[in-house]
N, C-alpha and C positions, 0 to 999 in steps of 0.2 A: 345516800346511795341509791335511793329509788329514782332520784332525778337523773342520775347519771345513767342508769338502765334505760330511761326514757329518752334521753338524748342520743344514746349510741345503741341501737338495736343489734340484734345477732346477725350472723353473716348469713344466714338463709333468708334474703331479702326477695321480694317479688320480683324486683327488678333483674336480678341474676337468673331468674327462672324465664322471664321473658326474653333475655338475650340468648339463652340457650335455645329456646324455641325457634327463633328467627334463624340462628345459625343452621339448626337442622333442617329447616325448611329450604335454605338456600343450597345446601348440598345434598338434599334428599335425592335428586335425580341428576347425576354427573352426565348423562347424554344430552341434557339440555345445553351444558356448557360446550360440549364437544361440537354441537351443531354450529355455534357461531364461529367457529375456525374456519378459515378460507380453504377450500377444498383444491387439491392439486390438479392442474390442467393436464388434459390428456396429451400424450406426445404426438407431434405431427406425423403425418403418413408421408411416404416418400413422394407422393404427387403434390401434397402441399408444399413440401420443401422444395421441389423442382419449380413449381409456379412461383414462390418466392424468390428463388435464385434468378429465374427469368427475369422477373420485374426489376430486380436490383441490377442486373446486367443492362436491360434496356435503359434504365435511368443513367447508369454510368456512361453508357455509349451516347446518350444525349448530351450529356456534360462534356464529354471529349469532343463531340462535334461542335458544340458551342465555343469551347476554348480554342479549336483549330480555326473556326471561322474569325473570331476575335484576334487570333494571331496573323492571319492572312490580310484582315484589314489594317492592322498595325504596319505589317510590312509594306502594304500598298501606300499608306499614308506617309511612310518614312522615305519610300522611293520617290512619291510626288515632291515631298519637301526638298529632297537632294536635287531633284530635276530643276524645280523652281529656284533654289539657290545658285545652282550652276548657270541658268539663264540669266539670272540678275547680275551675277559675277561678270559674265560675257557682256551683257548690255553696258555695265559700268565701265568695263575696259574699252569697249568700242567707243562709247561716248568720250572717254579721255583721249583716245587714239585720234577721234575725229577732231577734238580742240587742237590737238598738235599738228594734224596735217593742215587745218585751215591756215596755220602760219608757214607751214614749210611748202606748200604747193606753189605759192607765187615765186618762190626761190627756184623751184624746178622749172617753171615756165620761163624765167629769165636765162636759165642755164641752156634749156633748149633753143631759145632765140639766139644766144651767144654762139652756140655751136653751129646753128644753120647760117648764121652770119659769117663766121670762120671758113665753113665749107664753102661757101659761095664766092668769097673774096680772098681765098688763101693762096691763089696762083699770083705770080708777078714775073716781070721781066728778069729780074735777078734771081738765078737759081739757089744761090746760098741762101738768100733771104727766103726764098719759097721753103727751103728744105728746113730750115729753122722754124718757119712759121707752121709748117705742117706738123713737126714733132710737137709744138705747143697745142695745136688742134687736137692730136691724138691723145695728149694728156687729159684734156678737158673732157673729151669723149669717153675715156676710162672712168672719169669721176661721174659722168652722166650715167653710165652703165651700171655702175655700182649703186648709184642713188636709185635707179629704176628697179634693181634687184631687190634693194631694201623695201620700197613701197610694195612690189609684188609679194614679198614674204609676208607683209603685213595686211595683206588682203585688199590692197590698192589696185584698181584697173581704170584704164582711161575709157572714156566714153566714146565709142565709134559715132563720128558725127559727119564727116564729109560724104556727100552723095546721100545721106540718109534723109527721110521726112524729118521736118522740124517737130520737135516734141517739147512743149513748153515745160515739162517736168525735168528734162535733161538739158535744155538748151535755152540760151538767151539771145534773143535777136538784137543785134547792134547795127545792123545795115540791110539793105535791099539791093539786089542787083538783077540784070537782066542777062541772063545766059540761054542762048537759043538751043543748045543741046542737053539742057538740065531741065528736069521735071519741075512744073510750078510747085512751090512751097518746099523744095528740096534744099540742102545745105551746100552751098558751092564754095564757102571758105570759112576756115575755123581760125579766129583770132586768139582764142585762149581756150586750152584744153579743158575739158571736163574730167571729173573723177569720181569713181565709186568706191565706197568702203563696205565690202560686204553686201552688195546690192543696195546701200544706202548713198544718196547723192550728197557728197561733201562739197562738191564744186561744180556749178553749172558750166556749160560750154558757151563761150561767145562766139556766135556765128554769124555769118552772112546768109540771107535767104535768098533763092531765086523767086522772082516775082511771078 
């Protein structure tokens, strides 16, 4: 029994007393614990609130201005893109029309020559033959006018050459003549008409130039 009492001492142990001492010291001064808590911030004055609102408003206005500037630049870029697209589309269409006209214009020239020949040789001794011949010439003339109207609607115009100074960008000299009442270097005869398509040369005029 003595051994058991030695192994298991009574409940009044020094360790318990030490623990109670530490706890009493920790809670001895409650003000020390209260000092560690964060203090409440003082309320803003009306002047401070007004200053903060003005700063926020200025920042918002700057952001609105940046967004408006970006929107304007975007609209300008879109307008430029549309303009470039339209110009490219028109250019492609004109090139396609130009290739077609290159093959069509020789037919126009031959039709003009045929009409001029018929007009110069349409009269004869027989009135009946002349009347029938004249009606046929008028039919060809009608086709010529319709074809000329079609070309004009597509932006095709003839190059004015007769009596004009020779221009290598518009004319091709295929002969030289000596005409006394014409200026030197001027065109005295047009052998083949020249044509423009929207200010672009699609066929130069073949001309005779005065020496």
